[in-house]
N, C-alpha and C positions, 0 to 999 in steps of 0.2 A: 404165582406163577403158575401159569398156563401154557400144554402143550397144544399144539393144534398142525396140521395137516390132510391135503391130500394125496388123492390116490389114482391118477396115476393124476403125475405133475406137467407131463410132455403131452404133443400131439406131430406127426409130423406128416404134413400134405404128399402128397406123391402131386411128380404134373400133369394137372386137368385136374385138378380138388379143389376145391376155396374151400370148403366146409371144415372140421372136424366134428364129429361127434362122438359121446363113449361118455360112459358110464361114471363118473365121479361117486367116488367116497368121501366126506370127510369124518373127520373123526378130531376132537377136541374133552383135553379133558385138563381139572382144576384142583386146589388141591384145600379148594370149601369149598360150597355151596355159589350161583351166581345164577345171573340170570342172562341167558348172549344171547348174541342173532344173531344169525351166519346173514354176509350181504356181496349183491359183489358189486366192489367199487363204483361201477356207473350211474347203480340199484335205490333207490329211497328206500324197496318195498323187501325186505326178508325174504330169502327165505323158506326160510323152520324158524323156531324159537322154541329156548326152551330155561324153562323158570325152576330158577334154586335146586339146582344138576350141580350134580363134581363132574359129569363127563357125557357129551353124547357125541349121536353119531347119527349120518345121514346119509344117505343114494338118489344121485336123479340123474337126469338126462340130460348133459347139454352138447348144441352146437352152438358153432366157435371160427370165426374168419379164424380172430384173430389172441394175441394173450390176452385171457382174462382175468381177473383181483382180485382178487377171496374177502372176503374179513369177517374175523372175528366183531365182534360189540354188544356192550357190555349194553339195555336192556333202557330208549329212552337217551341215553351217551352218546356222540357224536365223532369221538377218538376210535380208533377200530383199536385193539387190543393183541388181535395178532391180524395178518397177510399176508395168505398164499397170492402165488399164481399157477394156474397154471397156461403154460405155455406152448401158442403156435408154430411151426418153421414150416416152412416151404424145401423140401427136399432140387437140390443145387441140384442142375444140371452138368455133366462133369462135358465139357466139350475142350475138354486139354493132349493133346497130344503128348502121347510119351515123352516122357526125358529123353531116351539113345534109340536109337532105334534096333528094330527087332536082329538085325544080325552083327550086334557092338557084339564082341567079344567080356572083351574092361566096360 
């Protein structure tokens, strides 16, 4: 069994912001010793690797314009054992008018 998490998992950009900058904390634990590497899904170079470990953690700075997927893979293997998304969302402006007139009692 393998547990894999990232924190935070969400970044909300305000109007006018284009890039989310945050410190991510990655943690994983396994029921047996494994040699694993952490990857951005769109990159072949690992961010961090662990040799014959049952758990690991890693903190790093991330700058992202869009949702980014992270994967934990066995060293030498291509298939992810776990994956987590760091979501980047844009705050929606509220241009809607109120549903009622402010003077209405009902």
